[in-house]
C-alpha positions in Angstrom: -5.9 -13.8 16.4 -7.5 -15.6 19.6 -8.9 -18.8 19.0 -10.3 -20.4 15.8 -8.8 -18.8 12.7 -10.7 -14.8 11.0 -10.0 -12.3 9.5 -8.7 -9.2 11.4 -9.3 -6.3 9.5 -5.8 -3.7 11.2 -5.7 -0.1 10.4 -3.0 2.3 8.5 -2.6 3.4 11.4 -2.0 0.3 14.0 0.5 -0.7 11.3 2.2 3.1 11.5 2.5 2.8 15.3 3.8 -0.6 15.8 6.8 0.3 12.9 7.6 3.3 14.4 7.4 2.3 18.3 10.0 -0.9 17.2 12.2 1.2 15.0 13.0 2.6 18.4 12.6 -0.3 20.5 14.9 -2.6 18.7 17.3 -0.5 17.4 16.4 -0.2 14.1 17.7 2.0 11.6 20.4 2.8 8.8 23.4 -0.6 8.7 20.8 -2.9 10.4 19.5 -6.2 8.9 16.4 -7.9 9.9 15.2 -11.6 8.9 12.3 -12.0 7.4 11.4 -15.3 9.1 7.7 -14.8 9.1 5.3 -16.3 6.0 3.4 -13.4 4.5 0.7 -14.8 5.2 1.0 -14.4 9.0 0.7 -11.3 11.1 4.0 -10.9 12.4 5.3 -10.4 8.9 4.2 -6.8 8.8 6.1 -6.6 11.8 9.0 -7.7 10.3 8.4 -6.0 6.9 7.4 -2.1 7.3 9.5 -1.5 10.7 12.5 -2.5 8.9 11.3 -0.8 5.9 10.4 2.2 7.3 13.5 2.7 9.5 16.4 2.6 6.8 17.3 -1.0 7.8 17.9 -3.7 5.0 15.5 -6.7 5.1 17.3 -10.0 4.6 14.8 -12.8 2.0 16.0 -16.0 1.7 14.4 -19.0 0.5 12.2 -21.3 2.9 14.7 -24.1 3.2 17.0 -22.2 4.5 14.3 -20.8 7.6 14.3 -24.4 9.2 15.7 -24.3 12.7 18.5 -25.5 13.0 22.0 -25.4 11.4 20.3 -23.9 7.9 18.8 -21.1 10.0 21.9 -20.6 12.6 24.2 -20.2 9.3 21.8 -17.9 7.3 21.9 -15.4 10.2 26.0 -15.8 10.3 26.4 -15.3 6.6 24.0 -12.9 6.3 24.9 -10.4 8.6 22.0 -10.5 10.6 21.9 -8.1 13.3 17.7 -8.5 14.6 15.6 -12.2 14.4 12.1 -12.5 16.2 11.3 -16.1 16.6 9.1 -18.4 18.6 10.7 -20.1 21.6 9.9 -23.2 20.4 12.1 -22.7 18.0 15.0 -21.7 19.9 16.5 -25.0 21.2 16.1 -26.3 17.4 18.6 -23.4 16.4 20.8 -24.1 19.2 21.6 -27.5 18.3 22.6 -26.2 14.7 25.1 -23.9 16.2 22.9 -20.9 17.6 22.7 -17.4 17.1 26.4 -15.2 17.1 27.2 -13.1 20.1 25.0 -9.4 19.3 22.7 -10.4 18.2 19.3 -8.6 19.0 16.9 -11.8 19.6 12.7 -11.1 20.3 11.2 -14.2 21.4 7.1 -13.7 20.8 3.7 -16.2 20.5 4.6 -17.8 22.8 5.5 -18.1 26.9 9.0 -18.2 26.7 10.1 -20.1 29.7 13.4 -18.6 32.2 15.7 -21.3 31.2 15.4 -20.2 27.8 16.1 -16.6 29.0 18.8 -17.2 30.5 20.6 -19.4 28.3 19.7 -16.8 25.2 20.3 -13.4 27.1 23.9 -14.0 27.3 25.9 -11.6 25.1 22.7 -11.1 23.1 19.9 -7.9 23.2 17.3 -10.2 23.9 13.5 -9.0 24.1 9.8 -10.2 24.4 7.0 -9.0 22.6 3.2 -10.1 23.2 0.0 -9.0 21.0 -2.7 -10.6 19.8 -3.3 -10.0 15.8 -6.8 -8.0 17.2 -3.6 -5.4 18.3 -2.1 -5.0 15.3 0.6 -7.8 15.8 2.8 -6.4 18.7 1.1 -4.2 22.3 4.2 -4.8 24.6 7.5 -5.1 24.6 9.6 -6.0 27.3 13.2 -3.9 28.4 16.6 -6.2 27.1 15.4 -9.6 29.4 18.4 -10.8 32.1 19.2 -14.2 33.2 17.0 -14.7 36.4 13.2 -14.8 36.4 10.3 -15.3 34.4 10.6 -12.8 31.7 7.5 -10.3 31.2 5.7 -9.0 28.5 7.0 -5.4 29.2 5.3 -2.5 28.4 2.5 -0.8 25.6 4.2 0.2 23.0 3.5 4.1 22.6 -0.3 5.1 21.8 -0.9 1.7 22.9 -3.0 1.2 26.6 -2.5 -1.7 29.0 -5.4 -2.0 31.7 -6.1 -5.4 33.9 -10.2 -5.4 34.6 -12.5 -7.3 35.8 -15.7 -8.8 34.9 -17.3 -5.0 35.7 -14.9 -3.9 33.9 -13.2 -2.4 37.0 -9.2 -1.4 36.8 -8.1 -4.9 39.8 -5.6 -6.5 40.3 -6.3 -9.9 39.1 -8.4 -10.1 35.8 -8.1 -10.4 32.3 -6.0 -8.0 30.3 -7.4 -5.4 28.2 -5.6 -3.7 25.0 -6.7 -0.4 23.8 -5.3 2.9 21.8 -3.5 2.9 18.0 -3.2 -0.9 17.6 -6.8 -2.1 18.0 -7.8 -3.3 14.9 -11.8 -2.1 12.9 -12.8 -5.6 14.0 -12.8 -9.0 12.7 -13.9 -9.0 8.5 -17.3 -10.1 8.1 -18.3 -10.4 11.7 -20.2 -8.4 13.6 -21.4 -9.5 15.6 -18.2 -11.3 17.1 -16.7 -7.7 16.8 -19.5 -6.2 19.2 -18.6 -8.9 21.5 -14.8 -8.5 22.2 -14.2 -4.8 20.9 -15.5 -3.3 23.6 -15.5 0.7 24.3 -12.0 1.7 26.6 -14.1 3.1 29.8 -11.0 5.2 30.4 -10.1 6.4 27.0 -11.1 9.5 24.6 -14.8 9.0 24.0 -15.6 6.8 21.4 -11.9 4.7 21.7 -11.9 0.9 21.9 
């Protein structure tokens, strides 16, 4: 979640919507093999777990010693026939020194801003996507089209049943402002923090009555 770590109560609806969307957007299905890189204590693990298993793809699980970015991780991806992997951009340089990732892998970067130079390096001969979303919107709210070698990578468009707005301080649409996310992925709120929930989770001024 944003700021100081705190429990976020996501919904079955949000997890199901995420898993269904990623099956299509990432091309998951029978015959595909996705690496479980994130710890189960991290929200990103829900994306890797449920979108993979519900699509009929194979979830590749490995000992933690083989998930250290570098040669061990590069060899794991190669030897286990991994077709899909999600990594934060800061770890990609370590993977490169360990031998890189095979051509043809679908590489999703998330969790941090991805520098253009890194996109230029890693998008060659691979499907590279940029995903964005705070924990409060069930892991990933937007996914980009496959990235090219030039320019700053966009965060993409909202996944199905998620809405994104740029709003000013009065919650009016504006050219510059803050990004607000609404729809299926929005969590119920913060566990045991009703005041903070009321502050951060506001009504969607453009959506159906009662939605946030």
